[in-house]
C-alpha positions in Angstrom: -19.3 -2.7 7.6 -20.5 0.6 6.1 -22.1 2.0 9.2 -20.7 2.2 12.5 -21.2 4.1 15.5 -18.3 6.0 17.3 -17.7 7.8 20.5 -15.1 9.7 21.5 -12.7 6.6 22.8 -13.4 5.2 18.7 -12.8 8.8 16.7 -9.4 8.5 16.0 -9.9 4.7 15.2 -12.9 4.6 13.1 -12.8 8.1 11.8 -9.5 9.7 11.6 -7.2 6.7 11.0 -9.6 5.0 8.3 -10.2 7.7 6.4 -7.3 7.3 5.1 -7.9 4.7 3.2 -11.6 5.5 2.5 -13.9 8.4 3.2 -15.8 8.5 6.4 -19.1 10.5 6.4 -19.7 11.2 10.2 -23.1 11.8 11.3 -23.6 14.4 14.1 -27.3 13.5 15.8 -28.8 13.0 19.2 -31.8 10.9 19.9 -33.9 13.8 21.1 -33.4 15.3 17.3 -36.9 15.0 14.8 -34.9 15.8 11.4 -32.2 13.9 12.7 -34.6 11.0 12.5 -35.1 11.8 8.9 -31.7 12.1 8.0 -30.1 9.0 9.4 -31.9 6.5 7.0 -30.9 8.8 3.9 -27.2 8.8 5.1 -27.6 5.2 6.1 -28.6 4.6 2.3 -26.2 6.3 0.7 -23.5 4.9 2.5 -25.0 1.0 2.1 -25.5 1.7 -2.1 -21.5 2.4 -2.5 -20.7 -0.9 -1.2 -18.0 0.0 1.0 -16.5 2.6 -0.9 -17.7 5.5 2.1 -18.0 4.8 5.7 -20.7 6.2 7.6 -20.2 7.1 11.5 -22.8 8.3 13.5 -21.7 10.0 16.6 -24.5 11.1 19.6 -23.5 14.4 20.2 -25.3 14.3 23.8 -22.9 11.1 24.9 -20.0 13.2 23.4 -19.7 16.4 23.9 -15.9 17.3 23.8 -16.0 15.9 19.8 -18.8 18.3 19.4 -17.0 20.8 20.6 -13.9 20.5 19.0 -15.9 20.4 15.5 -18.2 23.3 16.3 -21.2 21.2 16.0 -23.6 24.3 16.9 -27.1 22.3 15.2 -28.1 19.2 14.2 -28.4 17.2 12.0 -24.5 17.7 10.8 -22.7 16.1 8.7 -18.9 16.4 8.3 -17.1 13.6 5.0 -13.2 13.1 6.6 -10.6 12.1 4.0 -6.8 11.9 5.6 -7.6 12.9 8.7 -9.4 16.2 8.2 -12.8 17.7 7.1 -13.2 17.9 3.3 -16.7 18.9 3.0 -20.0 18.9 5.2 -23.7 20.3 5.4 -26.3 21.0 8.3 -29.5 20.4 8.5 -32.1 17.0 7.1 -30.6 17.6 3.2 -33.2 15.9 0.2 -32.6 12.3 -0.5 -30.9 13.5 -4.2 -28.3 16.2 -2.1 -26.9 13.6 0.1 -26.5 11.4 -3.1 -24.8 14.3 -4.7 -22.7 15.0 -1.4 -21.5 11.0 -1.2 -20.8 10.9 -4.8 -18.2 13.7 -4.4 -16.6 11.2 -2.1 -16.2 8.5 -4.5 -14.0 8.2 -7.5 -15.8 8.0 -10.7 -14.8 5.3 -13.0 -13.1 8.0 -15.2 -10.7 9.2 -11.7 -9.9 5.4 -11.0 -8.2 4.8 -14.5 -6.3 8.2 -14.4 -4.7 7.1 -11.4 -3.7 3.7 -12.8 -1.8 6.2 -15.6 -0.6 4.0 -18.0 -1.5 4.9 -22.0 -4.2 2.2 -21.9 -6.6 3.4 -19.0 -5.7 7.1 -19.9 -7.4 6.6 -23.7 -10.6 4.7 -21.6 -10.9 7.8 -19.1 -10.6 10.2 -22.1 -13.9 7.8 -23.8 -15.6 8.2 -20.5 -15.4 11.6 -20.3 -14.2 13.0 -23.0 -12.0 16.6 -22.9 -11.1 15.2 -18.9 -7.9 17.6 -18.4 -5.6 15.2 -15.9 -6.3 12.1 -18.7 -5.4 14.8 -21.1 -2.2 16.2 -20.0 -0.9 12.6 -19.0 -1.7 11.3 -22.0 -0.3 13.6 -24.5 3.1 13.5 -22.1 2.8 9.9 -22.6 3.0 10.8 -26.6 5.5 13.7 -26.4 8.0 11.3 -25.0 7.5 8.9 -28.1 7.6 12.2 -30.4 4.4 11.7 -31.2 3.2 15.7 -30.9 0.8 15.5 -33.6 -0.7 13.0 -31.6 -0.2 14.7 -28.6 -1.9 17.8 -29.5 -5.6 16.0 -31.4 -6.0 15.0 -27.3 -5.4 18.0 -25.9 -7.8 19.8 -27.8 -11.5 19.0 -26.4 -9.6 20.2 -23.1 -11.2 23.6 -22.3 -10.9 25.6 -19.2 -6.9 24.1 -18.3 -4.4 26.6 -18.3 -1.6 23.5 -17.8 -3.4 21.6 -21.6 -3.4 25.2 -23.4 0.1 25.5 -21.6 1.6 21.9 -23.0 -0.1 22.3 -26.7 1.3 25.7 -26.8 4.5 24.6 -26.3 4.4 21.6 -28.8 3.4 24.7 -31.2 6.3 26.9 -30.1 9.1 23.7 -30.4 7.3 23.3 -33.8 7.8 26.8 -34.8 11.6 26.5 -33.7 12.3 23.4 -35.5 11.0 25.6 -38.7 12.7 28.1 -38.0 16.1 26.9 -37.3 18.0 29.3 -35.1 15.8 32.1 -35.6 13.7 30.9 -32.3 16.9 29.5 -30.0 15.3 30.8 -27.0 12.2 29.0 -27.1 14.1 25.7 -27.4 16.5 27.2 -24.6 13.3 28.2 -21.9 12.2 25.1 -22.0 15.0 23.0 -21.5 15.8 25.5 -18.8 12.1 24.6 -17.7 12.7 20.6 -18.1 16.1 21.2 -16.0 14.3 22.8 -13.2 15.6 26.4 -13.5 12.3 28.3 -13.4 14.0 31.6 -13.2 15.9 31.0 -16.2 13.0 29.8 -18.3 10.7 32.3 -17.5 13.3 35.2 -18.5 13.7 33.1 -22.1 10.4 32.7 -22.4 9.3 36.3 -21.4 12.1 37.8 -23.5 10.8 36.1 -26.7 7.0 37.4 -26.0 8.3 40.8 -25.9 9.4 40.8 -29.7 6.9 38.4 -30.9 3.2 38.5 -32.6 0.3 36.9 -33.8 0.0 32.8 -32.8 3.5 33.0 -31.4 2.4 35.3 -28.8 -0.2 33.9 -27.8 1.5 30.8 -27.4 4.4 32.4 -24.8 1.7 33.8 -22.9 -0.2 30.3 -22.6 3.4 28.7 -21.6 3.9 31.3 -19.6 0.4 31.3 -17.7 0.9 27.5 -17.3 4.1 28.1 -15.5 3.2 30.6 -13.2 0.3 28.2 -12.3 2.4 25.4 -11.0 4.4 28.0 -9.2 1.1 29.3 -7.3 -0.4 32.9 -6.9 2.5 33.6 -3.3 5.5 32.8 -5.0 7.8 35.9 -5.5 9.0 34.8 -9.0 5.6 34.3 -9.7 4.2 37.2 -8.7 6.9 39.1 -10.6 6.8 37.9 -13.8 3.0 38.2 -14.1 4.0 41.7 -13.4 6.3 41.9 -16.4 3.6 39.7 -18.1 1.0 42.3 -17.9 3.5 45.1 -18.9 4.3 43.5 -22.1 0.9 42.4 -22.8 -1.2 45.6 -22.1 
């Protein structure tokens, strides 16, 4: 069933619990609300057309004032999307059909997303055929190829990706390690840095990369910057090590 009526007694089961398996869109409405009567059929059509991939739950705000208050409903129609028991998107008012379709589309994994979730080489390649340059698919496939010692092929997979610090960082790592192998012992710190990162010694790995950056130039300098930035993104903006490393990175670069 793609459309269900819910109340305060069934909300936990039909919305919060069910949203752990499938996105649930809640239509907060009332009988007297003209825009609600206009929006309702549009929401129902959007849910029905997705064949169970999204559930629409309709909640009468007059009959369920406690839930209306809990979710801060001040105007209706109000529409909230739930996933894993939490509100992940929402809008207020009688949105046009095209906007409603986009809202529902954002909740349903695309074909490429579903392929990426499977994670094997064949499905990752299929995902990239559907969405060339998709970062998560390219990163996963590049790592598969690196595990198989195919760095050139991994670089070709990463090349079309734009706007991803992680993709840039992995490509930079490949270039740096290739350069280190070509130069023998001259770039030993680079190899040691990535070995440390792979073992979970993030502080040690960053220390070596930042030290190498201080004396680098040209392409090597840019690859080191990209590798460091990718690692800092993984740490997060509030991580103390990331804050200190960003300060040092800026001091070296600027």
